[in-house]
Steps between C-alpha positions, in 0.01 A plus 500: 500500500644838400571760764290819495603723210658219300184344354567622146868404506534152664424234237557732201751420218771752401301635203205596726737663752676713238162609357396611846832638633690599186847387393707355786830666583645150546395166351707203618449133410669202664397153391117507503474788753478869419527829697350824380600825675298821475558836665282782617594843638591364842493118476638203313277204429631147434259241363615137485342264245513122505320233298236332717521177305737334254501690173269777628570868434659662807256706703548740792527313829683744724533881528745713700516878529753738653587866512733625227694693763619280786332176385254467793206271429171666401148377435506325161139606423588869551808462280294336222261795511795740481653317203164493322467878547837603361 
């Protein structure tokens, strides 16, 4: 079950995330996993995508957010809203 504010992110493939959040500033792939990084005015958002079954397209399973200055953890839902509004 997705945490509050992450309902439209968790479970989504990369294409849906980039349509919603724009081009990522970082797109890393390792084996079948992928990390997309987006940034807002004050936060950085990392979204981790993994396939949920063999051969499936990776989808968002985990989200982390932090301040751009200092790196302290922030509410991922608030950071998503900030990234969407840039």
